[in-house]
Steps between C-alpha positions, in 0.01 A plus 500: 500500500643834407394837631514811289508836676400822335731800507285656773522190718878483456531859624278422800709195581822701469362771729396246766838325476685833545280592798572163664872545438493847662323358805749215530797736468361746753371758256657840447697648783462864595692688767251608760727747670596517864262402779697703754796736519747536786697821485696684770382249760127548426276249317215614274228269367359721223654732241429871492737584784817705501771640724814705478662403171262218402152435364323164459261611227340168404543130580789451261685835513721670758677824420805615693595865463771607742432208738759458775383255765476133600452186289203446270307176453183386329277193499449443129631669186596865509661728242719766661562824313803697615508879461801698617730365770365236737673324790374184671663410834570128467606468865132479592415220254400187693324316218675350196211624279571863587642724230821660622690700244724802523579718199 
């Protein structure tokens, strides 16, 4: 017994096969940003906060502009934009995930 599929049915089958493959492989991966930010010894759970020389504008973006204080850490992905000179005091870093960089 042979089965003949129309062009339309072949496309439907291909679409279903691709959808199953995406599910099996975990689907597309998107960076969700940081769930929390620890900066200058203080932890913040939501973006939209700022301090002297820094601003956490949204979940995946931190801007440093003249920051000169303690270590910075984040739970999740975070893009850091550096403007001007910034100094992070690595002596205060207790966690291996903390970003500690001097210019």
